[in-house]
PQR file of N, CA, C, O and H, with PARSE charges and radii, in Angstrom:
ATOM      1  N   MET A   1      67.605 131.845 240.313 -0.4000 1.5000
ATOM      2  CA  MET A   1      67.838 132.801 239.247 -0.0000 2.0000
ATOM      3  C   MET A   1      66.503 133.327 238.747  0.5500 1.7000
ATOM      4  O   MET A   1      65.540 132.570 238.628 -0.5500 1.4000
ATOM      5  N   ASN A   2      66.443 134.594 238.462 -0.4000 1.5000
ATOM      6  CA  ASN A   2      65.199 135.176 237.991 -0.0000 2.0000
ATOM      7  C   ASN A   2      65.126 135.245 236.472  0.5500 1.7000
ATOM      8  O   ASN A   2      64.160 135.778 235.926 -0.5500 1.4000
ATOM      9  H   ASN A   2      67.225 135.209 238.559  0.4000 1.0000
ATOM     10  N   GLY A   3      66.127 134.718 235.786 -0.4000 1.5000
ATOM     11  CA  GLY A   3      66.106 134.708 234.328 -0.0000 2.0000
ATOM     12  C   GLY A   3      66.828 135.883 233.700  0.5500 1.7000
ATOM     13  O   GLY A   3      67.030 135.922 232.487 -0.5500 1.4000
ATOM     14  H   GLY A   3      66.911 134.285 236.230  0.4000 1.0000
ATOM     15  N   LYS A   4      67.229 136.865 234.551 -0.4000 1.5000
ATOM     16  CA  LYS A   4      67.934 138.027 234.021 -0.0000 2.0000
ATOM     17  C   LYS A   4      69.126 138.325 234.908  0.5500 1.7000
ATOM     18  O   LYS A   4      69.100 138.057 236.109 -0.5500 1.4000
ATOM     19  H   LYS A   4      67.065 136.833 235.537  0.4000 1.0000
ATOM     20  N   ASP A   5      70.173 138.881 234.313 -0.4000 1.5000
ATOM     21  CA  ASP A   5      71.395 139.196 235.039 -0.0000 2.0000
ATOM     22  C   ASP A   5      71.897 140.534 234.522  0.5500 1.7000
ATOM     23  O   ASP A   5      71.891 140.779 233.316 -0.5500 1.4000
ATOM     24  H   ASP A   5      70.194 139.098 233.337  0.4000 1.0000
ATOM     25  N   GLU A   6      72.334 141.404 235.433 -0.4000 1.5000
ATOM     26  CA  GLU A   6      72.826 142.707 235.018 -0.0000 2.0000
ATOM     27  C   GLU A   6      74.345 142.693 234.982  0.5500 1.7000
ATOM     28  O   GLU A   6      74.987 142.267 235.941 -0.5500 1.4000
ATOM     29  H   GLU A   6      72.339 141.205 236.413  0.4000 1.0000
ATOM     30  N   THR A   7      74.922 143.158 233.877 -0.4000 1.5000
ATOM     31  CA  THR A   7      76.370 143.189 233.728 -0.0000 2.0000
ATOM     32  C   THR A   7      76.930 144.480 234.312  0.5500 1.7000
ATOM     33  O   THR A   7      76.176 145.323 234.799 -0.5500 1.4000
ATOM     34  H   THR A   7      74.400 143.504 233.098  0.4000 1.0000
ATOM     35  N   LYS A   8      78.243 144.636 234.266 -0.4000 1.5000
ATOM     36  CA  LYS A   8      78.900 145.832 234.787 -0.0000 2.0000
ATOM     37  C   LYS A   8      78.465 147.083 234.030  0.5500 1.7000
ATOM     38  O   LYS A   8      78.393 148.166 234.610 -0.5500 1.4000
ATOM     39  H   LYS A   8      78.856 143.951 233.871  0.4000 1.0000
ATOM     40  N   SER A   9      78.179 146.940 232.755 -0.4000 1.5000
ATOM     41  CA  SER A   9      77.784 148.091 231.950 -0.0000 2.0000
ATOM     42  C   SER A   9      76.307 148.427 232.115  0.5500 1.7000
ATOM     43  O   SER A   9      75.823 149.379 231.504 -0.5500 1.4000
ATOM     44  H   SER A   9      78.238 146.060 232.284  0.4000 1.0000
ATOM     45  N   GLY A  10      75.584 147.663 232.929 -0.4000 1.5000
ATOM     46  CA  GLY A  10      74.180 147.938 233.158 -0.0000 2.0000
ATOM     47  C   GLY A  10      73.262 147.255 232.166  0.5500 1.7000
ATOM     48  O   GLY A  10      72.041 147.380 232.263 -0.5500 1.4000
ATOM     49  H   GLY A  10      75.978 146.890 233.426  0.4000 1.0000
ATOM     50  N   LYS A  11      73.827 146.545 231.225 -0.4000 1.5000
ATOM     51  CA  LYS A  11      73.025 145.850 230.218 -0.0000 2.0000
ATOM     52  C   LYS A  11      72.433 144.584 230.839  0.5500 1.7000
ATOM     53  O   LYS A  11      73.135 143.848 231.533 -0.5500 1.4000
ATOM     54  H   LYS A  11      74.818 146.444 231.147  0.4000 1.0000
ATOM     55  N   ILE A  12      71.184 144.336 230.599 -0.4000 1.5000
ATOM     56  CA  ILE A  12      70.526 143.160 231.158 -0.0000 2.0000
ATOM     57  C   ILE A  12      70.606 142.018 230.155  0.5500 1.7000
ATOM     58  O   ILE A  12      70.256 142.165 228.984 -0.5500 1.4000
ATOM     59  H   ILE A  12      70.614 144.934 230.035  0.4000 1.0000
ATOM     60  N   ARG A  13      71.084 140.862 230.653 -0.4000 1.5000
ATOM     61  CA  ARG A  13      71.198 139.673 229.810 -0.0000 2.0000
ATOM     62  C   ARG A  13      70.127 138.680 230.228  0.5500 1.7000
ATOM     63  O   ARG A  13      69.825 138.528 231.412 -0.5500 1.4000
ATOM     64  H   ARG A  13      71.369 140.742 231.605  0.4000 1.0000
ATOM     65  N   THR A  14      69.569 138.018 229.253 -0.4000 1.5000
ATOM     66  CA  THR A  14      68.572 137.002 229.560 -0.0000 2.0000
ATOM     67  C   THR A  14      69.264 135.696 229.917  0.5500 1.7000
ATOM     68  O   THR A  14      70.463 135.532 229.692 -0.5500 1.4000
ATOM     69  H   THR A  14      69.815 138.141 228.292  0.4000 1.0000
ATOM     70  N   GLU A  15      68.503 134.780 230.471 -0.4000 1.5000
ATOM     71  CA  GLU A  15      69.049 133.481 230.843 -0.0000 2.0000
ATOM     72  C   GLU A  15      69.551 132.734 229.611  0.5500 1.7000
ATOM     73  O   GLU A  15      70.544 132.010 229.692 -0.5500 1.4000
ATOM     74  H   GLU A  15      67.529 134.913 230.654  0.4000 1.0000
ATOM     75  N   ALA A  16      68.884 132.899 228.480 -0.4000 1.5000
ATOM     76  CA  ALA A  16      69.310 132.246 227.238 -0.0000 2.0000
ATOM     77  C   ALA A  16      70.662 132.787 226.774  0.5500 1.7000
ATOM     78  O   ALA A  16      71.505 132.025 226.301 -0.5500 1.4000
ATOM     79  H   ALA A  16      68.078 133.487 228.414  0.4000 1.0000
ATOM     80  N   GLU A  17      70.872 134.096 226.907 -0.4000 1.5000
ATOM     81  CA  GLU A  17      72.154 134.685 226.515 -0.0000 2.0000
ATOM     82  C   GLU A  17      73.276 134.206 227.427  0.5500 1.7000
ATOM     83  O   GLU A  17      74.383 133.921 226.969 -0.5500 1.4000
ATOM     84  H   GLU A  17      70.188 134.716 227.291  0.4000 1.0000
ATOM     85  N   ILE A  18      72.981 134.121 228.714 -0.4000 1.5000
ATOM     86  CA  ILE A  18      73.980 133.636 229.672 -0.0000 2.0000
ATOM     87  C   ILE A  18      74.353 132.201 229.337  0.5500 1.7000
ATOM     88  O   ILE A  18      75.531 131.843 229.344 -0.5500 1.4000
ATOM     89  H   ILE A  18      72.082 134.353 229.086  0.4000 1.0000
ATOM     90  N   ARG A  19      73.350 131.380 229.043 -0.4000 1.5000
ATOM     91  CA  ARG A  19      73.589 129.972 228.702 -0.0000 2.0000
ATOM     92  C   ARG A  19      74.399 129.865 227.411  0.5500 1.7000
ATOM     93  O   ARG A  19      75.314 129.047 227.317 -0.5500 1.4000
ATOM     94  H   ARG A  19      72.393 131.670 229.038  0.4000 1.0000
ATOM     95  N   ALA A  20      74.061 130.695 226.411 -0.4000 1.5000
ATOM     96  CA  ALA A  20      74.781 130.663 225.138 -0.0000 2.0000
ATOM     97  C   ALA A  20      76.246 131.039 225.338  0.5500 1.7000
ATOM     98  O   ALA A  20      77.132 130.424 224.745 -0.5500 1.4000
ATOM     99  H   ALA A  20      73.318 131.360 226.487  0.4000 1.0000
ATOM    100  N   GLU A  21      76.504 132.044 226.169 -0.4000 1.5000
ATOM    101  CA  GLU A  21      77.887 132.438 226.441 -0.0000 2.0000
ATOM    102  C   GLU A  21      78.640 131.327 227.169  0.5500 1.7000
ATOM    103  O   GLU A  21      79.802 131.055 226.865 -0.5500 1.4000
ATOM    104  H   GLU A  21      75.784 132.544 226.651  0.4000 1.0000
ATOM    105  N   ARG A  22      77.976 130.689 228.128 -0.4000 1.5000
ATOM    106  CA  ARG A  22      78.605 129.596 228.871 -0.0000 2.0000
ATOM    107  C   ARG A  22      78.927 128.428 227.941  0.5500 1.7000
ATOM    108  O   ARG A  22      80.001 127.836 228.037 -0.5500 1.4000
ATOM    109  H   ARG A  22      77.032 130.910 228.375  0.4000 1.0000
ATOM    110  N   LEU A  23      77.993 128.096 227.038 -0.4000 1.5000
ATOM    111  CA  LEU A  23      78.230 127.010 226.088 -0.0000 2.0000
ATOM    112  C   LEU A  23      79.345 127.357 225.111  0.5500 1.7000
ATOM    113  O   LEU A  23      80.153 126.498 224.758 -0.5500 1.4000
ATOM    114  H   LEU A  23      77.120 128.577 226.961  0.4000 1.0000
ATOM    115  N   ALA A  24      79.395 128.613 224.672 -0.4000 1.5000
ATOM    116  CA  ALA A  24      80.454 129.039 223.757 -0.0000 2.0000
ATOM    117  C   ALA A  24      81.821 128.912 224.429  0.5500 1.7000
ATOM    118  O   ALA A  24      82.785 128.470 223.804 -0.5500 1.4000
ATOM    119  H   ALA A  24      78.739 129.311 224.958  0.4000 1.0000
ATOM    120  N   LYS A  25      81.901 129.300 225.699 -0.4000 1.5000
ATOM    121  CA  LYS A  25      83.164 129.174 226.430 -0.0000 2.0000
ATOM    122  C   LYS A  25      83.556 127.707 226.565  0.5500 1.7000
ATOM    123  O   LYS A  25      84.725 127.356 226.404 -0.5500 1.4000
ATOM    124  H   LYS A  25      81.117 129.659 226.207  0.4000 1.0000
ATOM    125  N   THR A  26      82.588 126.861 226.857 -0.4000 1.5000
ATOM    126  CA  THR A  26      82.862 125.430 226.985 -0.0000 2.0000
ATOM    127  C   THR A  26      83.377 124.857 225.670  0.5500 1.7000
ATOM    128  O   THR A  26      84.314 124.059 225.663 -0.5500 1.4000
ATOM    129  H   THR A  26      81.639 127.147 226.988  0.4000 1.0000
ATOM    130  N   LEU A  27      82.769 125.260 224.560 -0.4000 1.5000
ATOM    131  CA  LEU A  27      83.215 124.783 223.250 -0.0000 2.0000
ATOM    132  C   LEU A  27      84.629 125.260 222.938  0.5500 1.7000
ATOM    133  O   LEU A  27      85.442 124.496 222.417 -0.5500 1.4000
ATOM    134  H   LEU A  27      82.007 125.908 224.566  0.4000 1.0000
ATOM    135  N   ARG A  28      84.925 126.526 223.256 -0.4000 1.5000
ATOM    136  CA  ARG A  28      86.280 127.049 223.026 -0.0000 2.0000
ATOM    137  C   ARG A  28      87.306 126.282 223.854  0.5500 1.7000
ATOM    138  O   ARG A  28      88.368 125.912 223.354 -0.5500 1.4000
ATOM    139  H   ARG A  28      84.264 127.146 223.679  0.4000 1.0000
ATOM    140  N   ASP A  29      86.981 126.047 225.119 -0.4000 1.5000
ATOM    141  CA  ASP A  29      87.899 125.305 225.989 -0.0000 2.0000
ATOM    142  C   ASP A  29      88.126 123.894 225.458  0.5500 1.7000
ATOM    143  O   ASP A  29      89.254 123.399 225.458 -0.5500 1.4000
ATOM    144  H   ASP A  29      86.118 126.348 225.525  0.4000 1.0000
ATOM    145  N   ASN A  30      87.055 123.249 225.007 -0.4000 1.5000
ATOM    146  CA  ASN A  30      87.157 121.891 224.471 -0.0000 2.0000
ATOM    147  C   ASN A  30      88.021 121.873 223.208  0.5500 1.7000
ATOM    148  O   ASN A  30      88.848 120.978 223.032 -0.5500 1.4000
ATOM    149  H   ASN A  30      86.140 123.651 225.007  0.4000 1.0000
ATOM    150  N   LEU A  31      87.829 122.855 222.337 -0.4000 1.5000
ATOM    151  CA  LEU A  31      88.621 122.928 221.112 -0.0000 2.0000
ATOM    152  C   LEU A  31      90.101 123.108 221.436  0.5500 1.7000
ATOM    153  O   LEU A  31      90.953 122.454 220.836 -0.5500 1.4000
ATOM    154  H   LEU A  31      87.158 123.581 222.480  0.4000 1.0000
ATOM    155  N   GLN A  32      90.407 123.994 222.383 -0.4000 1.5000
ATOM    156  CA  GLN A  32      91.795 124.207 222.772 -0.0000 2.0000
ATOM    157  C   GLN A  32      92.410 122.933 223.343  0.5500 1.7000
ATOM    158  O   GLN A  32      93.561 122.608 223.051 -0.5500 1.4000
ATOM    159  H   GLN A  32      89.714 124.526 222.871  0.4000 1.0000
ATOM    160  N   ARG A  33      91.642 122.214 224.157 -0.4000 1.5000
ATOM    161  CA  ARG A  33      92.133 120.961 224.738 -0.0000 2.0000
ATOM    162  C   ARG A  33      92.390 119.929 223.651  0.5500 1.7000
ATOM    163  O   ARG A  33      93.400 119.227 223.696 -0.5500 1.4000
ATOM    164  H   ARG A  33      90.707 122.478 224.395  0.4000 1.0000
ATOM    165  N   ARG A  34      91.493 119.824 222.672 -0.4000 1.5000
ATOM    166  CA  ARG A  34      91.673 118.865 221.581 -0.0000 2.0000
ATOM    167  C   ARG A  34      92.866 119.230 220.709  0.5500 1.7000
ATOM    168  O   ARG A  34      93.599 118.348 220.262 -0.5500 1.4000
ATOM    169  H   ARG A  34      90.672 120.395 222.635  0.4000 1.0000
ATOM    170  N   LYS A  35      93.068 120.523 220.462 -0.4000 1.5000
ATOM    171  CA  LYS A  35      94.233 120.957 219.688 -0.0000 2.0000
ATOM    172  C   LYS A  35      95.523 120.608 220.424  0.5500 1.7000
ATOM    173  O   LYS A  35      96.492 120.154 219.815 -0.5500 1.4000
ATOM    174  H   LYS A  35      92.472 121.240 220.825  0.4000 1.0000
ATOM    175  N   GLN A  36      95.525 120.823 221.736 -0.4000 1.5000
ATOM    176  CA  GLN A  36      96.710 120.504 222.533 -0.0000 2.0000
ATOM    177  C   GLN A  36      96.994 119.007 222.486  0.5500 1.7000
ATOM    178  O   GLN A  36      98.152 118.600 222.392 -0.5500 1.4000
ATOM    179  H   GLN A  36      94.738 121.192 222.231  0.4000 1.0000
ATOM    180  N   GLN A  37      95.947 118.184 222.551 -0.4000 1.5000
ATOM    181  CA  GLN A  37      96.138 116.736 222.473 -0.0000 2.0000
ATOM    182  C   GLN A  37      96.703 116.339 221.113  0.5500 1.7000
ATOM    183  O   GLN A  37      97.574 115.472 221.036 -0.5500 1.4000
ATOM    184  H   GLN A  37      95.007 118.514 222.627  0.4000 1.0000
ATOM    185  N   ALA A  38      96.218 116.962 220.042 -0.4000 1.5000
ATOM    186  CA  ALA A  38      96.714 116.649 218.700 -0.0000 2.0000
ATOM    187  C   ALA A  38      98.182 117.049 218.564  0.5500 1.7000
ATOM    188  O   ALA A  38      98.975 116.318 217.972 -0.5500 1.4000
ATOM    189  H   ALA A  38      95.511 117.666 220.105  0.4000 1.0000
ATOM    190  N   ARG A  39      98.542 118.216 219.117 -0.4000 1.5000
ATOM    191  CA  ARG A  39      99.943 118.642 219.067 -0.0000 2.0000
ATOM    192  C   ARG A  39     100.826 117.682 219.859  0.5500 1.7000
ATOM    193  O   ARG A  39     101.950 117.392 219.448 -0.5500 1.4000
ATOM    194  H   ARG A  39      97.897 118.809 219.599  0.4000 1.0000
ATOM    195  N   ALA A  40     100.334 117.195 220.975 -0.4000 1.5000
ATOM    196  CA  ALA A  40     101.111 116.262 221.791 -0.0000 2.0000
ATOM    197  C   ALA A  40     101.325 114.953 221.045  0.5500 1.7000
ATOM    198  O   ALA A  40     102.398 114.356 221.138 -0.5500 1.4000
ATOM    199  H   ALA A  40      99.421 117.431 221.309  0.4000 1.0000
ATOM    200  N   ARG A  41     100.322 114.501 220.309 -0.4000 1.5000
ATOM    201  CA  ARG A  41     100.473 113.259 219.538 -0.0000 2.0000
ATOM    202  C   ARG A  41     101.486 113.438 218.417  0.5500 1.7000
ATOM    203  O   ARG A  41     102.274 112.532 218.146 -0.5500 1.4000
ATOM    204  H   ARG A  41      99.450 114.986 220.234  0.4000 1.0000
ATOM    205  N   ARG A  42     101.476 114.596 217.764 -0.4000 1.5000
ATOM    206  CA  ARG A  42     102.407 114.845 216.660 -0.0000 2.0000
ATOM    207  C   ARG A  42     103.838 114.969 217.155  0.5500 1.7000
ATOM    208  O   ARG A  42     104.771 114.708 216.397 -0.5500 1.4000
ATOM    209  H   ARG A  42     100.836 115.332 217.984  0.4000 1.0000
ATOM    210  N   ALA A  43     104.030 115.352 218.380 -0.4000 1.5000
ATOM    211  CA  ALA A  43     105.369 115.578 218.914 -0.0000 2.0000
ATOM    212  C   ALA A  43     106.154 114.278 219.036  0.5500 1.7000
ATOM    213  O   ALA A  43     107.384 114.305 219.060 -0.5500 1.4000
ATOM    214  H   ALA A  43     103.271 115.564 218.996  0.4000 1.0000
ATOM    215  N   GLY A  44     105.471 113.148 219.112 -0.4000 1.5000
ATOM    216  CA  GLY A  44     106.145 111.864 219.241 -0.0000 2.0000
ATOM    217  C   GLY A  44     106.693 111.392 217.912  0.5500 1.7000
ATOM    218  O   GLY A  44     106.451 112.007 216.873 -0.5500 1.4000
ATOM    219  H   GLY A  44     104.472 113.126 219.093  0.4000 1.0000
ATOM    220  N   ALA A  45     107.434 110.296 217.952 -0.4000 1.5000
ATOM    221  CA  ALA A  45     107.986 109.714 216.730 -0.0000 2.0000
ATOM    222  C   ALA A  45     106.867 109.092 215.904  0.5500 1.7000
ATOM    223  O   ALA A  45     105.828 108.702 216.437 -0.5500 1.4000
ATOM    224  H   ALA A  45     107.630 109.797 218.795  0.4000 1.0000
ATOM    225  N   ALA A  46     107.091 109.007 214.621 -0.4000 1.5000
ATOM    226  CA  ALA A  46     106.101 108.405 213.731 -0.0000 2.0000
ATOM    227  C   ALA A  46     105.947 106.933 214.051  0.5500 1.7000
ATOM    228  O   ALA A  46     106.909 106.275 214.450 -0.5500 1.4000
ATOM    229  H   ALA A  46     107.935 109.324 214.188  0.4000 1.0000
ATOM    230  N   ASP A  47     104.756 106.418 213.881 -0.4000 1.5000
ATOM    231  CA  ASP A  47     104.500 105.006 214.151 -0.0000 2.0000
ATOM    232  C   ASP A  47     105.213 104.134 213.133  0.5500 1.7000
ATOM    233  O   ASP A  47     105.288 104.464 211.950 -0.5500 1.4000
ATOM    234  H   ASP A  47     103.975 106.952 213.558  0.4000 1.0000
ATOM    235  N   GLU A  48     105.728 103.031 213.611 -0.4000 1.5000
ATOM    236  CA  GLU A  48     106.363 102.046 212.736 -0.0000 2.0000
ATOM    237  C   GLU A  48     105.275 101.224 212.054  0.5500 1.7000
ATOM    238  O   GLU A  48     104.274 100.876 212.680 -0.5500 1.4000
ATOM    239  H   GLU A  48     105.667 102.763 214.573  0.4000 1.0000
ATOM    240  N   THR A  49     105.467 100.918 210.787 -0.4000 1.5000
ATOM    241  CA  THR A  49     104.489 100.123 210.051 -0.0000 2.0000
ATOM    242  C   THR A  49     105.036  98.723 209.838  0.5500 1.7000
ATOM    243  O   THR A  49     105.281  98.306 208.706 -0.5500 1.4000
ATOM    244  H   THR A  49     106.281 101.202 210.280  0.4000 1.0000
ATOM    245  N   THR A  50     105.222  98.011 210.921 -0.4000 1.5000
ATOM    246  CA  THR A  50     105.684  96.632 210.823 -0.0000 2.0000
ATOM    247  C   THR A  50     104.483  95.713 210.898  0.5500 1.7000
ATOM    248  O   THR A  50     103.459  96.061 211.486 -0.5500 1.4000
ATOM    249  H   THR A  50     105.023  98.350 211.840  0.4000 1.0000
ATOM    250  N   GLY A  51     104.607  94.564 210.314 -0.4000 1.5000
ATOM    251  CA  GLY A  51     103.495  93.621 210.368 -0.0000 2.0000
ATOM    252  C   GLY A  51     102.924  93.390 208.988  0.5500 1.7000
ATOM    253  O   GLY A  51     103.624  92.906 208.098 -0.5500 1.4000
ATOM    254  H   GLY A  51     105.439  94.281 209.836  0.4000 1.0000
ATOM    255  N   LEU A  52     101.683  93.725 208.802 -0.4000 1.5000
ATOM    256  CA  LEU A  52     101.005  93.473 207.534 -0.0000 2.0000
ATOM    257  C   LEU A  52     101.542  94.364 206.425  0.5500 1.7000
ATOM    258  O   LEU A  52     101.822  95.538 206.665 -0.5500 1.4000
ATOM    259  H   LEU A  52     101.115  94.118 209.525  0.4000 1.0000
ATOM    260  N   PRO A  53     101.693  93.830 205.210 -0.5600 1.5000
ATOM    261  CA  PRO A  53     102.224  94.621 204.099  0.2800 2.0000
ATOM    262  C   PRO A  53     101.152  95.466 203.410  0.5500 1.7000
ATOM    263  O   PRO A  53     101.355  95.875 202.267 -0.5500 1.4000
ATOM    264  N   GLY A  54     100.043  95.736 204.047 -0.4000 1.5000
ATOM    265  CA  GLY A  54      98.930  96.450 203.422 -0.0000 2.0000
ATOM    266  C   GLY A  54      99.287  97.837 202.929  0.5500 1.7000
ATOM    267  O   GLY A  54      98.719  98.292 201.936 -0.5500 1.4000
ATOM    268  H   GLY A  54      99.878  95.403 204.975  0.4000 1.0000
ATOM    269  N   GLY A  55     100.198  98.517 203.579 -0.4000 1.5000
ATOM    270  CA  GLY A  55     100.546  99.866 203.183 -0.0000 2.0000
ATOM    271  C   GLY A  55     101.653  99.935 202.150  0.5500 1.7000
ATOM    272  O   GLY A  55     101.992 101.027 201.694 -0.5500 1.4000
ATOM    273  H   GLY A  55     100.659  98.148 204.386  0.4000 1.0000
ATOM    274  N   ASN A  56     102.226  98.810 201.768 -0.4000 1.5000
ATOM    275  CA  ASN A  56     103.347  98.788 200.846 -0.0000 2.0000
ATOM    276  C   ASN A  56     102.851  98.428 199.446  0.5500 1.7000
ATOM    277  O   ASN A  56     102.476  97.276 199.226 -0.5500 1.4000
ATOM    278  H   ASN A  56     101.951  97.922 202.139  0.4000 1.0000
ATOM    279  N   PRO A  57     102.832  99.369 198.482 -0.5600 1.5000
ATOM    280  CA  PRO A  57     102.326  99.075 197.141  0.2800 2.0000
ATOM    281  C   PRO A  57     103.141  98.005 196.415  0.5500 1.7000
ATOM    282  O   PRO A  57     102.600  97.288 195.574 -0.5500 1.4000
ATOM    283  N   ALA A  58     104.437  97.887 196.727 -0.4000 1.5000
ATOM    284  CA  ALA A  58     105.269  96.890 196.057 -0.0000 2.0000
ATOM    285  C   ALA A  58     104.890  95.478 196.488  0.5500 1.7000
ATOM    286  O   ALA A  58     105.106  94.524 195.741 -0.5500 1.4000
ATOM    287  H   ALA A  58     104.876  98.470 197.411  0.4000 1.0000
ATOM    288  N   ALA A  59     104.338  95.340 197.664 -0.4000 1.5000
ATOM    289  CA  ALA A  59     103.978  94.020 198.177 -0.0000 2.0000
ATOM    290  C   ALA A  59     102.647  93.527 197.612  0.5500 1.7000
ATOM    291  O   ALA A  59     102.325  92.344 197.723 -0.5500 1.4000
ATOM    292  H   ALA A  59     104.162  96.116 198.270  0.4000 1.0000
ATOM    293  N   LYS A  60     101.885  94.419 197.015 -0.4000 1.5000
ATOM    294  CA  LYS A  60     100.589  94.023 196.476 -0.0000 2.0000
ATOM    295  C   LYS A  60     100.771  93.350 195.119  0.5500 1.7000
ATOM    296  O   LYS A  60     101.621  93.751 194.324 -0.5500 1.4000
ATOM    297  H   LYS A  60     102.146  95.380 196.926  0.4000 1.0000
ATOM    298  N   LYS A  61      99.982  92.347 194.872 -0.4000 1.5000
ATOM    299  CA  LYS A  61     100.057  91.616 193.615 -0.0000 2.0000
ATOM    300  C   LYS A  61      98.678  91.644 192.974  0.5500 1.7000
ATOM    301  O   LYS A  61      97.670  91.423 193.645 -0.5500 1.4000
ATOM    302  H   LYS A  61      99.291  92.021 195.518  0.4000 1.0000
ATOM    303  N   ASP A  62      98.637  91.907 191.711 -0.4000 1.5000
ATOM    304  CA  ASP A  62      97.373  91.920 190.991 -0.0000 2.0000
ATOM    305  C   ASP A  62      96.933  90.481 190.759  0.5500 1.7000
ATOM    306  O   ASP A  62      97.611  89.731 190.057 -0.5500 1.4000
ATOM    307  H   ASP A  62      99.456  92.086 191.166  0.4000 1.0000
ATOM    308  N   GLU A  63      95.823  90.096 191.333 -0.4000 1.5000
ATOM    309  CA  GLU A  63      95.353  88.718 191.242 -0.0000 2.0000
ATOM    310  C   GLU A  63      94.771  88.379 189.873  0.5500 1.7000
ATOM    311  O   GLU A  63      94.550  87.204 189.578 -0.5500 1.4000
ATOM    312  H   GLU A  63      95.272  90.705 191.904  0.4000 1.0000
ATOM    313  N   SER A  64      94.520  89.366 189.043 -0.4000 1.5000
ATOM    314  CA  SER A  64      93.952  89.095 187.720 -0.0000 2.0000
ATOM    315  C   SER A  64      95.008  88.580 186.741  0.5500 1.7000
ATOM    316  O   SER A  64      94.655  88.081 185.672 -0.5500 1.4000
ATOM    317  H   SER A  64      94.699  90.320 189.283  0.4000 1.0000
ATOM    318  N   ASP A  65      96.302  88.691 187.085 -0.4000 1.5000
ATOM    319  CA  ASP A  65      97.374  88.215 186.212 -0.0000 2.0000
ATOM    320  C   ASP A  65      97.477  86.695 186.234  0.5500 1.7000
ATOM    321  O   ASP A  65      98.053  86.095 185.326 -0.5500 1.4000
ATOM    322  H   ASP A  65      96.588  89.096 187.953  0.4000 1.0000
ATOM    323  N   GLY A  66      96.949  86.103 187.217 -0.4000 1.5000
ATOM    324  CA  GLY A  66      97.102  84.835 187.416 -0.0000 2.0000
ATOM    325  C   GLY A  66      96.972  83.524 187.247  0.5500 1.7000
ATOM    326  O   GLY A  66      97.552  82.744 188.002 -0.5500 1.4000
ATOM    327  H   GLY A  66      96.481  86.590 187.955  0.4000 1.0000
TER
END
């Protein structure tokens, strides 16, 4: 590569501009993939909260009463 690239419109792009565009596309693709993964996780049933009573306020006891 000589550091410059000519587009269809005749505009010359520098190597830095080409790299910036490539990185921007990569970031957009990554964001879309992450959004799709988040949507796929939400599509499932909600997780069951069995086991420890940590999330249940009624199960908590104030130890200062004691």
